C-alpha atoms as an extended CHARMM CRD file, in Angstrom:
* protein
*
       249  EXT
         1         1  MET       CA             -6.7870000000      -15.5520000000      -13.1290000000  PROA      1               0.0000000000
         2         2  GLU       CA             -7.5300000000      -15.6380000000       -9.3930000000  PROA      2               0.0000000000
         3         3  SER       CA             -7.9840000000      -12.2730000000       -7.6950000000  PROA      3               0.0000000000
         4         4  ALA       CA             -5.8950000000      -11.6650000000       -4.5880000000  PROA      4               0.0000000000
         5         5  LEU       CA             -8.1650000000       -8.6930000000       -3.8580000000  PROA      5               0.0000000000
         6         6  ALA       CA            -11.5980000000       -8.0350000000       -5.3420000000  PROA      6               0.0000000000
         7         7  ALA       CA            -13.8440000000       -5.0730000000       -4.5450000000  PROA      7               0.0000000000
         8         8  ARG       CA            -17.3570000000       -4.4290000000       -5.8010000000  PROA      8               0.0000000000
         9         9  GLY       CA            -19.3230000000       -1.2070000000       -5.4670000000  PROA      9               0.0000000000
        10        10  LEU       CA            -17.2550000000        0.4020000000       -2.7100000000  PROA      10              0.0000000000
        11        11  VAL       CA            -18.7960000000        3.6640000000       -1.5310000000  PROA      11              0.0000000000
        12        12  LYS       CA            -17.7410000000        5.9710000000        1.2850000000  PROA      12              0.0000000000
        13        13  ARG       CA            -19.1380000000        9.3720000000        2.2170000000  PROA      13              0.0000000000
        14        14  PHE       CA            -17.9360000000       11.7970000000        4.8650000000  PROA      14              0.0000000000
        15        15  GLU       CA            -20.9820000000       13.9870000000        5.5650000000  PROA      15              0.0000000000
        16        16  THR       CA            -21.6690000000       15.6350000000        2.1850000000  PROA      16              0.0000000000
        17        17  VAL       CA            -18.3640000000       14.6330000000        0.5780000000  PROA      17              0.0000000000
        18        18  VAL       CA            -18.2930000000       11.4500000000       -1.5240000000  PROA      18              0.0000000000
        19        19  ALA       CA            -14.7500000000       10.1290000000       -1.0360000000  PROA      19              0.0000000000
        20        20  VAL       CA            -15.2510000000        6.8790000000       -2.9460000000  PROA      20              0.0000000000
        21        21  ALA       CA            -18.0250000000        6.6170000000       -5.4990000000  PROA      21              0.0000000000
        22        22  GLY       CA            -18.7020000000        2.9660000000       -6.2920000000  PROA      22              0.0000000000
        23        23  ILE       CA            -15.3060000000        1.4110000000       -7.0370000000  PROA      23              0.0000000000
        24        24  ASP       CA            -14.8570000000       -2.0370000000       -8.6040000000  PROA      24              0.0000000000
        25        25  LEU       CA            -11.3220000000       -3.4080000000       -8.4320000000  PROA      25              0.0000000000
        26        26  ASP       CA             -9.6260000000       -6.7130000000       -9.2550000000  PROA      26              0.0000000000
        27        27  VAL       CA             -6.0160000000       -7.2850000000       -8.2310000000  PROA      27              0.0000000000
        28        28  PRO       CA             -4.6860000000      -10.4650000000       -9.9070000000  PROA      28              0.0000000000
        29        29  ALA       CA             -2.7810000000      -12.8730000000       -7.6790000000  PROA      29              0.0000000000
        30        30  GLY       CA              0.9490000000      -12.5350000000       -8.2340000000  PROA      30              0.0000000000
        31        31  SER       CA              0.7130000000       -8.9860000000       -9.5530000000  PROA      31              0.0000000000
        32        32  PHE       CA              2.4380000000       -5.7800000000       -8.5140000000  PROA      32              0.0000000000
        33        33  TYR       CA             -0.4900000000       -3.3620000000       -8.5920000000  PROA      33              0.0000000000
        34        34  GLY       CA             -0.2270000000        0.4100000000       -8.4250000000  PROA      34              0.0000000000
        35        35  LEU       CA             -3.1580000000        2.5770000000       -7.3280000000  PROA      35              0.0000000000
        36        36  LEU       CA             -2.3800000000        6.0250000000       -8.7030000000  PROA      36              0.0000000000
        37        37  GLY       CA             -4.1210000000        9.2830000000       -7.9640000000  PROA      37              0.0000000000
        38        38  PRO       CA             -3.6250000000       12.8780000000       -6.8880000000  PROA      38              0.0000000000
        39        39  ASN       CA             -4.0020000000       13.9300000000       -3.2650000000  PROA      39              0.0000000000
        40        40  GLY       CA             -7.6500000000       13.6440000000       -2.2520000000  PROA      40              0.0000000000
        41        41  ALA       CA             -8.4870000000       11.1180000000       -4.9840000000  PROA      41              0.0000000000
        42        42  GLY       CA             -9.7100000000        8.4980000000       -2.4900000000  PROA      42              0.0000000000
        43        43  LYS       CA             -6.6950000000        6.1590000000       -2.4860000000  PROA      43              0.0000000000
        44        44  THR       CA             -6.3060000000        5.8900000000        1.2930000000  PROA      44              0.0000000000
        45        45  THR       CA            -10.0680000000        5.5870000000        1.8240000000  PROA      45              0.0000000000
        46        46  THR       CA            -10.2720000000        2.8030000000       -0.7680000000  PROA      46              0.0000000000
        47        47  LEU       CA             -7.3840000000        0.8230000000        0.7120000000  PROA      47              0.0000000000
        48        48  SER       CA             -8.6510000000        1.3460000000        4.2750000000  PROA      48              0.0000000000
        49        49  MET       CA            -12.0020000000       -0.1760000000        3.2860000000  PROA      49              0.0000000000
        50        50  ALA       CA            -10.2640000000       -2.9820000000        1.4050000000  PROA      50              0.0000000000
        51        51  VAL       CA             -8.3360000000       -4.1590000000        4.4770000000  PROA      51              0.0000000000
        52        52  GLY       CA            -11.0770000000       -3.7070000000        7.0690000000  PROA      52              0.0000000000
        53        53  LEU       CA             -9.8580000000       -0.5110000000        8.7300000000  PROA      53              0.0000000000
        54        54  LEU       CA            -12.8270000000        1.5500000000        7.5230000000  PROA      54              0.0000000000
        55        55  ARG       CA            -16.3570000000        0.2380000000        7.0400000000  PROA      55              0.0000000000
        56        56  PRO       CA            -17.7940000000        1.1100000000        3.6130000000  PROA      56              0.0000000000
        57        57  ASP       CA            -21.2380000000        2.6780000000        3.2350000000  PROA      57              0.0000000000
        58        58  ALA       CA            -21.8520000000        0.1590000000        0.4420000000  PROA      58              0.0000000000
        59        59  GLY       CA            -19.9380000000       -2.5820000000       -1.3420000000  PROA      59              0.0000000000
        60        60  ARG       CA            -17.9750000000       -5.7240000000       -0.5290000000  PROA      60              0.0000000000
        61        61  VAL       CA            -14.3310000000       -6.7970000000       -0.5470000000  PROA      61              0.0000000000
        62        62  TRP       CA            -12.7680000000      -10.2570000000       -0.8050000000  PROA      62              0.0000000000
        63        63  VAL       CA             -9.1790000000      -11.2540000000       -0.0150000000  PROA      63              0.0000000000
        64        64  LEU       CA             -8.3210000000      -14.5170000000       -1.7770000000  PROA      64              0.0000000000
        65        65  GLY       CA            -11.9870000000      -15.4760000000       -1.6400000000  PROA      65              0.0000000000
        66        66  HSD       CA            -12.6400000000      -14.4350000000        1.9780000000  PROA      66              0.0000000000
        67        67  ASP       CA            -15.0570000000      -11.5740000000        2.6300000000  PROA      67              0.0000000000
        68        68  VAL       CA            -13.2370000000       -8.8880000000        4.6320000000  PROA      68              0.0000000000
        69        69  TRP       CA            -16.3400000000       -7.9060000000        6.5910000000  PROA      69              0.0000000000
        70        70  SER       CA            -18.2220000000      -11.2020000000        7.0620000000  PROA      70              0.0000000000
        71        71  ASP       CA            -15.0960000000      -13.3790000000        7.4350000000  PROA      71              0.0000000000
        72        72  PRO       CA            -12.5420000000      -10.9380000000        8.8670000000  PROA      72              0.0000000000
        73        73  SER       CA            -10.3090000000      -13.4040000000       10.7320000000  PROA      73              0.0000000000
        74        74  GLU       CA             -9.5840000000      -15.5100000000        7.6510000000  PROA      74              0.0000000000
        75        75  ALA       CA             -9.1990000000      -12.4850000000        5.3670000000  PROA      75              0.0000000000
        76        76  LYS       CA             -6.8740000000      -10.5630000000        7.6890000000  PROA      76              0.0000000000
        77        77  ALA       CA             -4.7040000000      -13.6310000000        8.3110000000  PROA      77              0.0000000000
        78        78  LEU       CA             -3.7820000000      -13.4390000000        4.6120000000  PROA      78              0.0000000000
        79        79  LEU       CA             -3.1560000000       -9.6830000000        4.6690000000  PROA      79              0.0000000000
        80        80  GLY       CA             -0.1470000000       -7.5720000000        5.5030000000  PROA      80              0.0000000000
        81        81  VAL       CA             -0.9720000000       -3.8780000000        5.8170000000  PROA      81              0.0000000000
        82        82  LEU       CA              1.1640000000       -0.7400000000        5.9170000000  PROA      82              0.0000000000
        83        83  PRO       CA             -1.2530000000        2.1530000000        6.5270000000  PROA      83              0.0000000000
        84        84  ASP       CA             -0.2430000000        5.7530000000        5.8860000000  PROA      84              0.0000000000
        85        85  GLY       CA             -0.2680000000        8.0440000000        8.8980000000  PROA      85              0.0000000000
        86        86  VAL       CA             -1.4410000000        5.4310000000       11.4140000000  PROA      86              0.0000000000
        87        87  ARG       CA              0.7250000000        5.5780000000       14.5140000000  PROA      87              0.0000000000
        88        88  LEU       CA              2.8090000000        2.6090000000       15.5300000000  PROA      88              0.0000000000
        89        89  PHE       CA              3.2620000000        1.5160000000       19.1330000000  PROA      89              0.0000000000
        90        90  ASP       CA              6.3770000000        3.6280000000       19.0210000000  PROA      90              0.0000000000
        91        91  ARG       CA              7.5050000000        3.5000000000       22.6500000000  PROA      91              0.0000000000
        92        92  LEU       CA              8.9700000000        0.0750000000       21.8720000000  PROA      92              0.0000000000
        93        93  THR       CA             12.1950000000       -0.9360000000       20.1570000000  PROA      93              0.0000000000
        94        94  GLY       CA             11.9360000000       -2.4380000000       16.6630000000  PROA      94              0.0000000000
        95        95  ALA       CA             12.3630000000       -5.9600000000       18.0300000000  PROA      95              0.0000000000
        96        96  GLU       CA              9.7410000000       -5.3770000000       20.7380000000  PROA      96              0.0000000000
        97        97  LEU       CA              7.2810000000       -3.9710000000       18.2090000000  PROA      97              0.0000000000
        98        98  LEU       CA              7.6720000000       -7.0300000000       15.9820000000  PROA      98              0.0000000000
        99        99  ALA       CA              7.2440000000       -9.3360000000       18.9790000000  PROA      99              0.0000000000
       100       100  TYR       CA              4.0740000000       -7.4750000000       19.9690000000  PROA      100             0.0000000000
       101       101  HSD       CA              2.6240000000       -7.7640000000       16.4460000000  PROA      101             0.0000000000
       102       102  GLY       CA              3.4780000000      -11.4550000000       16.2740000000  PROA      102             0.0000000000
       103       103  LEU       CA              1.8900000000      -12.2530000000       19.6340000000  PROA      103             0.0000000000
       104       104  LEU       CA             -1.2540000000      -10.3270000000       18.6610000000  PROA      104             0.0000000000
       105       105  ARG       CA             -1.5090000000      -12.6460000000       15.6590000000  PROA      105             0.0000000000
       106       106  GLY       CA             -1.0570000000      -15.7280000000       17.8250000000  PROA      106             0.0000000000
       107       107  MET       CA              2.3120000000      -16.6860000000       16.3570000000  PROA      107             0.0000000000
       108       108  ASP       CA              4.7390000000      -19.0100000000       18.0980000000  PROA      108             0.0000000000
       109       109  PRO       CA              7.3120000000      -16.9340000000       20.0670000000  PROA      109             0.0000000000
       110       110  ALA       CA             10.2520000000      -18.8770000000       18.6210000000  PROA      110             0.0000000000
       111       111  VAL       CA              9.0360000000      -18.1990000000       15.0760000000  PROA      111             0.0000000000
       112       112  ILE       CA              8.5470000000      -14.5240000000       15.9290000000  PROA      112             0.0000000000
       113       113  ASP       CA             12.1150000000      -14.2360000000       17.2560000000  PROA      113             0.0000000000
       114       114  GLN       CA             13.6300000000      -15.8860000000       14.1920000000  PROA      114             0.0000000000
       115       115  ARG       CA             11.6390000000      -13.8660000000       11.6750000000  PROA      115             0.0000000000
       116       116  ALA       CA             12.1340000000      -10.6140000000       13.5820000000  PROA      116             0.0000000000
       117       117  ARG       CA             15.9170000000      -11.0490000000       13.5660000000  PROA      117             0.0000000000
       118       118  GLU       CA             15.8930000000      -11.7780000000        9.8310000000  PROA      118             0.0000000000
       119       119  LEU       CA             13.6250000000       -8.8280000000        9.0190000000  PROA      119             0.0000000000
       120       120  LEU       CA             15.6130000000       -6.3820000000       11.1320000000  PROA      120             0.0000000000
       121       121  ASP       CA             18.8090000000       -7.5780000000        9.4810000000  PROA      121             0.0000000000
       122       122  VAL       CA             17.5110000000       -7.4700000000        5.8910000000  PROA      122             0.0000000000
       123       123  LEU       CA             15.8720000000       -4.0670000000        6.4160000000  PROA      123             0.0000000000
       124       124  ALA       CA             19.0760000000       -2.6320000000        7.9110000000  PROA      124             0.0000000000
       125       125  LEU       CA             17.3850000000       -1.9630000000       11.2510000000  PROA      125             0.0000000000
       126       126  ALA       CA             19.4130000000       -4.3220000000       13.4540000000  PROA      126             0.0000000000
       127       127  SER       CA             21.9510000000       -1.5500000000       14.1230000000  PROA      127             0.0000000000
       128       128  ALA       CA             19.2020000000        0.5440000000       15.7660000000  PROA      128             0.0000000000
       129       129  GLY       CA             19.5270000000       -1.7550000000       18.7820000000  PROA      129             0.0000000000
       130       130  ARG       CA             17.6020000000       -0.3870000000       21.7680000000  PROA      130             0.0000000000
       131       131  THR       CA             16.4960000000        2.8010000000       19.9700000000  PROA      131             0.0000000000
       132       132  LEU       CA             12.7540000000        3.3480000000       20.3680000000  PROA      132             0.0000000000
       133       133  VAL       CA             10.6490000000        3.4860000000       17.2060000000  PROA      133             0.0000000000
       134       134  VAL       CA              9.5260000000        7.0040000000       18.1750000000  PROA      134             0.0000000000
       135       135  ASP       CA             13.1340000000        8.1170000000       17.5870000000  PROA      135             0.0000000000
       136       136  TYR       CA             13.4450000000        6.4000000000       14.1830000000  PROA      136             0.0000000000
       137       137  SER       CA             13.8210000000        8.4640000000       11.0090000000  PROA      137             0.0000000000
       138       138  ALA       CA             10.9350000000        8.5490000000        8.5160000000  PROA      138             0.0000000000
       139       139  GLY       CA             12.6190000000        5.9000000000        6.3850000000  PROA      139             0.0000000000
       140       140  MET       CA             13.2480000000        3.6330000000        9.3730000000  PROA      140             0.0000000000
       141       141  LYS       CA              9.5950000000        3.9410000000       10.4320000000  PROA      141             0.0000000000
       142       142  LYS       CA              8.4690000000        2.8640000000        6.9630000000  PROA      142             0.0000000000
       143       143  LYS       CA             10.8170000000       -0.1130000000        7.1210000000  PROA      143             0.0000000000
       144       144  ILE       CA              9.6940000000       -1.2700000000       10.5770000000  PROA      144             0.0000000000
       145       145  GLY       CA              6.0820000000       -0.8630000000        9.4410000000  PROA      145             0.0000000000
       146       146  LEU       CA              6.8510000000       -3.0590000000        6.4400000000  PROA      146             0.0000000000
       147       147  ALA       CA              8.5280000000       -5.5940000000        8.7330000000  PROA      147             0.0000000000
       148       148  CYS       CA              5.3590000000       -5.7460000000       10.8510000000  PROA      148             0.0000000000
       149       149  ALA       CA              3.2960000000       -6.3040000000        7.6910000000  PROA      149             0.0000000000
       150       150  LEU       CA              5.5740000000       -9.1350000000        6.5170000000  PROA      150             0.0000000000
       151       151  LEU       CA              6.1030000000      -10.9040000000        9.8560000000  PROA      151             0.0000000000
       152       152  HSD       CA              3.2390000000      -13.4150000000        9.5410000000  PROA      152             0.0000000000
       153       153  ALA       CA              4.0950000000      -14.2490000000        5.8730000000  PROA      153             0.0000000000
       154       154  PRO       CA              0.9020000000      -12.8620000000        4.2810000000  PROA      154             0.0000000000
       155       155  ARG       CA             -0.0720000000      -13.6330000000        0.6850000000  PROA      155             0.0000000000
       156       156  LEU       CA             -1.2130000000      -10.0660000000       -0.0240000000  PROA      156             0.0000000000
       157       157  LEU       CA              0.5000000000       -6.8160000000        0.9510000000  PROA      157             0.0000000000
       158       158  VAL       CA             -1.5340000000       -3.5960000000        0.9310000000  PROA      158             0.0000000000
       159       159  LEU       CA              0.7240000000       -0.5700000000        1.2890000000  PROA      159             0.0000000000
       160       160  ASP       CA             -0.4370000000        3.0400000000        1.4670000000  PROA      160             0.0000000000
       161       161  GLU       CA              2.2580000000        5.4190000000        0.1690000000  PROA      161             0.0000000000
       162       162  PRO       CA              5.1740000000        3.1250000000        1.1380000000  PROA      162             0.0000000000
       163       163  PHE       CA              7.7550000000        5.4290000000       -0.4800000000  PROA      163             0.0000000000
       164       164  GLU       CA              6.4850000000        8.7170000000        0.9360000000  PROA      164             0.0000000000
       165       165  ALA       CA              9.2330000000       10.6970000000        2.7540000000  PROA      165             0.0000000000
       166       166  VAL       CA             11.7000000000        7.8290000000        2.3390000000  PROA      166             0.0000000000
       167       167  ASP       CA             15.3540000000        8.4330000000        1.4590000000  PROA      167             0.0000000000
       168       168  PRO       CA             16.7070000000        6.8880000000       -1.7820000000  PROA      168             0.0000000000
       169       169  VAL       CA             18.6660000000        4.1400000000       -0.0180000000  PROA      169             0.0000000000
       170       170  SER       CA             15.6640000000        2.9990000000        2.0420000000  PROA      170             0.0000000000
       171       171  ALA       CA             13.4020000000        3.2590000000       -1.0260000000  PROA      171             0.0000000000
       172       172  ALA       CA             15.7380000000        1.0290000000       -3.0440000000  PROA      172             0.0000000000
       173       173  LEU       CA             15.8330000000       -1.5320000000       -0.2240000000  PROA      173             0.0000000000
       174       174  ILE       CA             12.0350000000       -1.5600000000        0.0810000000  PROA      174             0.0000000000
       175       175  ARG       CA             11.7140000000       -1.9880000000       -3.7000000000  PROA      175             0.0000000000
       176       176  ASP       CA             14.0980000000       -4.9550000000       -3.6600000000  PROA      176             0.0000000000
       177       177  ILE       CA             12.1980000000       -6.6880000000       -0.8650000000  PROA      177             0.0000000000
       178       178  LEU       CA              8.8280000000       -6.1320000000       -2.5240000000  PROA      178             0.0000000000
       179       179  GLN       CA             10.1010000000       -7.4230000000       -5.8650000000  PROA      179             0.0000000000
       180       180  ARG       CA             11.4610000000      -10.5260000000       -4.1210000000  PROA      180             0.0000000000
       181       181  TYR       CA              8.1220000000      -10.9860000000       -2.3690000000  PROA      181             0.0000000000
       182       182  VAL       CA              6.1670000000      -10.8640000000       -5.6690000000  PROA      182             0.0000000000
       183       183  ALA       CA              8.6980000000      -13.1520000000       -7.3810000000  PROA      183             0.0000000000
       184       184  GLY       CA              7.9870000000      -15.6640000000       -4.6100000000  PROA      184             0.0000000000
       185       185  GLY       CA              4.2570000000      -15.6910000000       -5.4090000000  PROA      185             0.0000000000
       186       186  GLY       CA              2.9990000000      -12.8350000000       -3.2410000000  PROA      186             0.0000000000
       187       187  THR       CA              0.8000000000       -9.9640000000       -4.3980000000  PROA      187             0.0000000000
       188       188  VAL       CA              1.3660000000       -6.2600000000       -3.7070000000  PROA      188             0.0000000000
       189       189  ILE       CA             -1.0400000000       -3.3710000000       -4.1120000000  PROA      189             0.0000000000
       190       190  PHE       CA              0.2450000000        0.0520000000       -3.1840000000  PROA      190             0.0000000000
       191       191  SER       CA             -0.8950000000        3.6240000000       -3.5680000000  PROA      191             0.0000000000
       192       192  SER       CA              1.3400000000        6.3550000000       -4.8990000000  PROA      192             0.0000000000
       193       193  HSD       CA              1.5020000000        9.5050000000       -6.9580000000  PROA      193             0.0000000000
       194       194  VAL       CA              5.1420000000        8.9670000000       -7.9550000000  PROA      194             0.0000000000
       195       195  MET       CA              5.0980000000        7.9050000000      -11.6130000000  PROA      195             0.0000000000
       196       196  GLU       CA              8.7130000000        6.7200000000      -11.7360000000  PROA      196             0.0000000000
       197       197  VAL       CA              8.2170000000        4.2150000000       -8.9150000000  PROA      197             0.0000000000
       198       198  VAL       CA              4.9970000000        2.8650000000      -10.4150000000  PROA      198             0.0000000000
       199       199  GLU       CA              6.5170000000        2.4670000000      -13.8970000000  PROA      199             0.0000000000
       200       200  ARG       CA              9.5520000000        0.7000000000      -12.4600000000  PROA      200             0.0000000000
       201       201  LEU       CA              7.6550000000       -1.7570000000      -10.2710000000  PROA      201             0.0000000000
       202       202  CYS       CA              4.0980000000       -2.3350000000      -11.4150000000  PROA      202             0.0000000000
       203       203  SER       CA              2.5830000000       -4.9100000000      -13.7410000000  PROA      203             0.0000000000
       204       204  HSD       CA             -0.9270000000       -3.4230000000      -13.3290000000  PROA      204             0.0000000000
       205       205  VAL       CA             -2.1850000000        0.1050000000      -12.6870000000  PROA      205             0.0000000000
       206       206  ALA       CA             -5.4440000000        1.8330000000      -11.7790000000  PROA      206             0.0000000000
       207       207  ILE       CA             -5.7590000000        5.6260000000      -11.9650000000  PROA      207             0.0000000000
       208       208  LEU       CA             -8.1420000000        7.0400000000       -9.3820000000  PROA      208             0.0000000000
       209       209  ALA       CA             -9.6070000000       10.5560000000       -9.3990000000  PROA      209             0.0000000000
       210       210  ASP       CA            -12.6110000000       12.0810000000       -7.6420000000  PROA      210             0.0000000000
       211       211  GLY       CA            -13.3250000000        8.7760000000       -5.9150000000  PROA      211             0.0000000000
       212       212  ALA       CA            -13.6750000000        6.7900000000       -9.1590000000  PROA      212             0.0000000000
       213       213  ILE       CA            -11.3620000000        4.6500000000      -11.2820000000  PROA      213             0.0000000000
       214       214  LYS       CA            -10.6480000000        6.4360000000      -14.5640000000  PROA      214             0.0000000000
       215       215  ARG       CA             -8.2110000000        3.9620000000      -16.1700000000  PROA      215             0.0000000000
       216       216  VAL       CA             -7.3160000000        0.3950000000      -15.2790000000  PROA      216             0.0000000000
       217       217  GLY       CA             -5.3350000000       -2.4540000000      -16.8200000000  PROA      217             0.0000000000
       218       218  THR       CA             -1.8050000000       -3.6970000000      -17.2870000000  PROA      218             0.0000000000
       219       219  LEU       CA              0.8790000000       -1.0220000000      -17.2520000000  PROA      219             0.0000000000
       220       220  ASP       CA              1.2670000000       -1.2170000000      -21.0430000000  PROA      220             0.0000000000
       221       221  GLU       CA             -2.4920000000       -1.0390000000      -21.6080000000  PROA      221             0.0000000000
       222       222  VAL       CA             -2.8410000000        2.0600000000      -19.4480000000  PROA      222             0.0000000000
       223       223  ARG       CA              0.1820000000        3.8020000000      -20.9680000000  PROA      223             0.0000000000
       224       224  GLY       CA             -0.7610000000        3.0150000000      -24.5550000000  PROA      224             0.0000000000
       225       225  GLY       CA              2.7530000000        3.7460000000      -25.8190000000  PROA      225             0.0000000000
       226       226  ARG       CA              3.0650000000        7.0320000000      -23.8980000000  PROA      226             0.0000000000
       227       227  SER       CA              4.6350000000        7.9340000000      -20.5860000000  PROA      227             0.0000000000
       228       228  LEU       CA              2.5440000000        7.1560000000      -17.5330000000  PROA      228             0.0000000000
       229       229  GLU       CA              2.8690000000       10.7720000000      -16.4110000000  PROA      229             0.0000000000
       230       230  ASP       CA              1.3110000000       12.0650000000      -19.6540000000  PROA      230             0.0000000000
       231       231  VAL       CA             -1.5940000000        9.6370000000      -19.3260000000  PROA      231             0.0000000000
       232       232  PHE       CA             -2.0570000000       10.4950000000      -15.6700000000  PROA      232             0.0000000000
       233       233  VAL       CA             -2.1620000000       14.2510000000      -16.2890000000  PROA      233             0.0000000000
       234       234  GLU       CA             -4.5660000000       13.7850000000      -19.2000000000  PROA      234             0.0000000000
       235       235  VAL       CA             -6.9090000000       11.5810000000      -17.1440000000  PROA      235             0.0000000000
       236       236  VAL       CA             -6.7690000000       13.5910000000      -13.9330000000  PROA      236             0.0000000000
       237       237  GLY       CA             -6.5210000000       17.0610000000      -15.4730000000  PROA      237             0.0000000000
       238       238  GLY       CA             -5.3790000000       20.1010000000      -13.5570000000  PROA      238             0.0000000000
       239       239  ARG       CA             -2.4350000000       21.2720000000      -15.6550000000  PROA      239             0.0000000000
       240       240  THR       CA             -2.9340000000       24.9160000000      -16.5440000000  PROA      240             0.0000000000
       241       241  ALA       CA             -1.0920000000       27.3150000000      -18.7940000000  PROA      241             0.0000000000
       242       242  THR       CA              1.6290000000       29.2520000000      -16.9960000000  PROA      242             0.0000000000
       243       243  GLY       CA              2.5880000000       31.7550000000      -19.6510000000  PROA      243             0.0000000000
       244       244  GLU       CA              0.9110000000       35.1100000000      -19.1900000000  PROA      244             0.0000000000
       245       245  GLU       CA             -0.3950000000       34.2890000000      -15.7040000000  PROA      245             0.0000000000
       246       246  LEU       CA              3.1290000000       34.1540000000      -14.2230000000  PROA      246             0.0000000000
       247       247  ALA       CA              4.8050000000       36.6840000000      -16.4940000000  PROA      247             0.0000000000
       248       248  TRP       CA              6.1970000000       38.4440000000      -13.4190000000  PROA      248             0.0000000000
       249       249  LEU       CA              8.4550000000       35.4430000000      -12.7750000000  PROA      249             0.0000000000
């Protein structure tokens, strides 16, 4: 099966801290891929290197056969990215932000206008009108970020914590759109530490801890007949007894 995203030997250090310690990853085309891990596991660093936002100390990444670092224009044309914590150009309205993203990508203005209207409508953002993105709620900001990632019709979506701080209604809408996108032949890889979302959406899962992949495979292979949460806690560790230690509670 063709890989929508392939990484080999990714390494990233920040001074003396090894954030990513030689990761190999294959995301099959047409899959819904969940990258699971606790805070500080290296999920954001891995995805940032995979999409060309952060240069690795070692390793290579390919997007549908195009090397992200030696052939960035071709690779990034196929990518839609929703980073976590990266500021948007938020002194624009939603429509203006989409127009700006489209023009940066060299899209035809008429195509941008049509797609922007459809995205704002489907993502329930059209009612925001002239409201600036800086004044959007957390859920609205996630949705406009997703709209920017989808505008140029990429074949691979890379989303860092797309459901973080999102209300249930917005989360359900984002899930529906992503499922429709994968059903249409697209590929999604997203990071999360919310087991319920991953079990509901994903066909494939990788569990990341201490900058290394500990388990990887289809959802059923990784679970092995158990709940994903039980497997995750077993692999990652960290659960401690709370009997005598918190007796005062």
